[in-house]
C-alpha positions as CSV (number, residue, x, y, z in Angstrom):
1,M,108.5,92.9,93.2
2,K,106.0,95.7,93.2
3,F,105.3,98.2,90.4
4,K,102.4,100.1,88.9
5,A,101.5,99.9,85.3
6,P,99.7,102.9,83.7
7,N,98.0,100.9,81.0
8,L,97.7,97.4,79.6
9,V,100.5,97.7,77.0
10,E,103.0,99.1,79.5
11,Y,102.1,96.4,81.9
12,M,102.6,93.6,79.4
13,R,105.9,95.1,78.2
14,S,107.1,95.1,81.8
15,T,106.1,91.5,82.4
16,S,107.5,90.3,79.0
17,K,111.0,91.3,80.1
18,M,110.7,88.8,83.0
19,S,110.6,85.8,80.6
20,G,113.9,84.5,79.6
21,T,112.6,81.7,77.2
22,P,110.0,81.6,74.4
23,I,106.6,80.4,75.5
24,D,105.1,77.2,74.0
25,F,101.4,77.7,73.3
26,G,101.1,74.4,71.3
27,E,98.5,72.6,73.5
28,F,96.3,75.7,73.7
29,L,96.5,76.3,69.9
30,D,95.4,72.8,69.2
31,D,92.6,73.1,71.7
32,F,91.3,76.3,70.2
33,N,91.5,75.0,66.6
34,K,89.1,72.2,67.6
35,K,86.7,74.7,69.1
36,T,86.8,77.2,66.3
37,G,83.8,75.8,64.4
38,F,81.6,76.0,67.5
39,A,82.9,79.5,68.4
40,D,82.2,80.8,64.9
41,N,78.7,79.4,64.8
42,W,77.9,81.0,68.2
43,S,79.6,84.4,67.5
44,L,82.3,83.9,70.1
45,M,85.8,85.3,69.8
46,T,88.5,82.9,70.9
47,F,92.0,83.9,71.4
48,V,95.4,83.1,72.8
49,I,97.6,86.0,73.9
50,D,101.4,86.0,74.2
51,A,102.3,88.8,76.6
52,T,106.0,88.5,75.7
53,T,105.4,89.6,72.1
54,L,102.0,91.5,72.6
55,S,100.6,89.2,69.9
56,Y,97.8,86.8,69.3
57,P,99.2,83.3,68.5
58,F,95.6,82.4,67.8
59,I,92.5,84.5,67.2
60,N,89.5,83.3,65.2
61,K,87.8,85.1,62.4
62,T,84.7,85.9,64.5
63,A,86.9,88.5,66.4
64,S,86.4,90.7,63.4
65,E,82.6,90.6,63.7
66,I,82.8,91.3,67.4
67,T,85.4,94.1,67.4
68,G,84.4,95.7,64.1
69,H,88.0,95.5,62.8
70,P,89.5,93.3,60.0
71,I,90.9,90.1,61.3
72,E,94.2,91.0,59.5
73,A,94.5,94.2,61.6
74,L,93.9,92.2,64.8
75,R,96.5,89.5,63.9
76,E,99.1,92.0,62.7
77,G,98.6,94.7,65.2
78,G,98.1,92.4,68.2
79,I,97.6,93.8,71.7
80,E,98.9,97.3,70.9
81,F,96.3,97.7,68.1
82,V,93.4,96.5,70.2
83,S,94.4,98.6,73.3
84,S,94.5,101.7,71.1
85,K,90.8,101.1,70.3
86,F,89.8,100.9,74.0
87,R,87.6,103.7,75.2
88,I,88.3,103.5,78.9
89,P,89.4,106.6,80.9
90,D,93.0,106.2,82.1
91,R,92.1,106.4,85.7
92,F,89.8,103.4,85.3
93,V,92.5,101.4,83.5
94,R,95.0,102.2,86.3
95,E,92.6,101.0,89.0
96,I,91.6,97.9,87.1
97,M,95.3,97.0,86.4
98,S,96.2,97.8,90.1
99,V,93.6,95.4,91.4
100,Q,94.6,92.6,88.9
101,I,98.4,93.0,89.6
102,G,97.9,93.0,93.3
103,F,95.7,89.9,93.2
104,L,98.0,88.0,91.0
105,Q,101.0,88.8,93.1
106,D,99.2,87.6,96.2
107,S,97.9,84.5,94.5
108,K,101.1,83.1,92.9
109,D,100.7,79.8,94.8
110,I,97.2,79.2,93.4
111,E,97.0,76.8,90.4
112,L,96.4,78.7,87.1
113,E,93.4,76.6,86.1
114,N,91.7,77.8,89.3
115,I,91.9,81.5,88.3
116,R,89.7,83.3,85.7
117,I,89.1,86.9,84.9
118,T,86.0,88.4,83.3
119,Q,86.0,92.0,82.0
120,C,83.5,94.2,80.1
121,Y,85.0,97.1,78.2
122,P,84.2,99.5,75.3
123,I,86.2,99.7,72.0
124,V,85.7,101.9,68.9
125,D,85.2,100.0,65.6
126,Q,86.5,101.0,62.2
127,N,83.4,103.2,61.7
128,D,84.2,105.1,64.9
129,E,81.2,103.6,66.7
130,I,81.4,102.2,70.3
131,R,81.0,98.5,70.9
132,Y,81.0,96.7,74.2
133,I,82.7,93.4,74.6
134,T,82.6,90.9,77.5
135,Q,85.8,88.8,77.7
136,Q,86.6,85.9,80.0
137,H,90.1,84.5,80.1
138,G,92.5,82.3,82.1
139,I,96.2,82.5,82.5
140,T,98.4,79.9,80.7
141,H,101.9,81.0,81.8
142,R,103.3,83.2,84.5
143,T,106.6,84.3,86.1
144,E,107.7,83.1,89.5
145,D,106.5,86.4,90.8
146,G,103.0,85.7,89.6
147,F,102.9,88.0,86.6
148,P,101.0,86.5,83.6
149,L,102.9,85.9,80.4
150,G,100.1,84.1,78.4
151,F,96.3,84.0,78.3
152,Q,93.6,82.1,76.6
153,G,89.9,83.0,76.5
154,I,86.7,83.9,74.8
155,G,84.8,87.1,74.2
156,W,81.4,88.1,72.9
157,G,79.7,91.4,72.0
158,I,76.9,93.1,73.9
159,K,74.1,93.7,71.4
160,H,71.7,95.5,73.7
161,I,73.7,98.1,75.7
162,P,72.0,99.1,78.9
163,K,71.3,102.7,79.8
164,E,73.9,102.7,82.5
165,I,77.1,101.7,80.7
166,K,79.3,99.7,83.1
167,I,83.0,98.7,82.8
168,Y,84.0,96.0,85.2
169,Q,86.5,93.4,86.1
170,Q,85.8,90.3,88.1
171,I,88.5,87.9,89.3
172,E,87.2,84.4,90.4
173,L,88.8,81.5,92.1
174,F,87.6,77.9,91.7
175,E,86.9,76.2,95.0
176,T,87.8,72.5,94.6
177,D,85.7,71.5,97.6
178,T,82.4,73.0,96.4
179,K,83.2,72.9,92.7
180,K,82.1,76.5,92.3
181,W,83.7,79.7,91.0
182,N,83.7,82.4,93.7
183,T,84.4,86.1,93.3
184,A,87.7,87.1,94.8
185,R,88.0,90.7,93.5
186,Y,85.4,92.9,91.8
187,I,85.7,96.5,90.5
188,E,83.2,98.5,88.4
189,F,82.9,101.9,86.8
190,Y,80.2,104.0,85.2
191,P,82.1,106.2,82.7
192,E,79.1,108.2,81.7
193,I,78.1,109.2,85.2
194,D,80.0,111.8,87.3
195,D,81.4,110.4,90.5
196,N,79.4,112.9,92.6
197,K,76.2,111.7,90.9
198,L,76.9,107.9,91.1
199,L,74.6,107.5,94.1
200,S,70.9,108.1,94.0
201,R,69.2,110.7,96.2
202,R,68.0,108.0,98.6
203,E,71.5,106.5,98.8
204,V,73.0,109.9,99.6
205,E,70.3,110.4,102.2
206,I,71.2,107.0,103.8
207,L,74.9,107.8,103.5
208,K,74.4,111.1,105.5
209,N,72.6,109.2,108.2
210,I,75.4,106.6,108.4
211,S,77.8,109.5,108.7
212,A,75.6,110.8,111.6
213,G,76.2,107.6,113.4
214,L,72.9,105.9,112.8
215,N,72.8,102.1,112.3
216,S,70.7,100.4,109.6
217,T,67.7,99.8,111.9
218,Q,67.6,103.4,113.0
219,I,67.9,104.7,109.4
220,A,65.0,102.4,108.4
221,D,62.8,103.8,111.2
222,K,63.8,107.4,110.4
223,L,63.1,107.1,106.6
224,H,60.1,104.8,107.0
225,I,61.6,102.1,104.8
226,S,62.4,98.4,105.6
227,L,65.6,97.3,107.1
228,H,66.2,95.1,104.0
229,T,65.9,98.2,101.8
230,V,68.5,100.0,103.8
231,N,70.9,97.1,103.8
232,T,70.4,96.6,100.0
233,H,71.2,100.3,99.5
234,R,74.3,100.0,101.6
235,K,75.6,97.0,99.6
236,N,74.9,98.7,96.3
237,M,76.7,101.9,97.4
238,I,79.8,99.9,98.5
239,R,79.8,98.0,95.2
240,R,79.2,101.0,92.9
241,T,81.9,103.1,94.6
242,N,84.4,100.1,94.8
243,S,84.6,100.6,98.6
244,Q,85.8,97.8,100.7
245,N,83.7,98.7,103.7
246,T,81.6,101.5,105.3
247,A,84.6,103.5,106.3
248,D,85.7,103.5,102.6
249,L,82.2,104.5,101.6
250,L,82.2,107.5,104.0
251,R,85.6,108.6,102.7
252,Y,84.2,108.5,99.2
253,G,81.3,110.6,100.3
254,V,83.6,113.2,101.8
255,F,86.0,113.3,98.9
256,H,83.1,113.8,96.4
257,G,81.3,116.4,98.5
258,L,78.3,114.3,99.3
259,L,78.8,114.7,103.1
């Protein structure tokens, strides 16, 4: 089953209809209750999300400190209340959700405990000030098609916001052989930077030379910089533009008038 969700709430409403029975979060609630003291002392938000009801079966009181909203509003308003406080451009949300949905559909045979998602996003608090939150969560329940119906996770606030504000989503898989988490999907956005200004002058210069058919060694010689520097710029350009490869990067350059 393939579909596109324009935003988080619509996506969760769609997936909730796929569940025919109530979800039991008992074991996760017990686990989080035991961790609440630790989380509160370290200013960590802990939560369990029920996508079938768009609610928080569990969310600790520190969530108020991190989000800037009363805990009662979070518990009563649930996901719809929190998502209404997001300050993420719609087109970013659509791309983030598209990446997540596609990955989860392709990974429905992977054990849930081997998947985790990390996101950084801005919300507006009750004083109309922007806060940035980093959240890491796993999936507790899903449909046969791979769509998540329940989540558990933690979140923390970013106290020192960098000059270049970045929204990102990272999906990781746990490799049982190496015992390491490896990045499977990554997507990032810079909401305060215009797309045609996302790359530096040097990066645009390198991009133009790539478009002209020069390889990295030739570009390094022409610009009198090291091969390592050229390759680092290429990797950064691909990452910052969410390109999959050089061909994608060139298409980005054409679309945004850089070439």
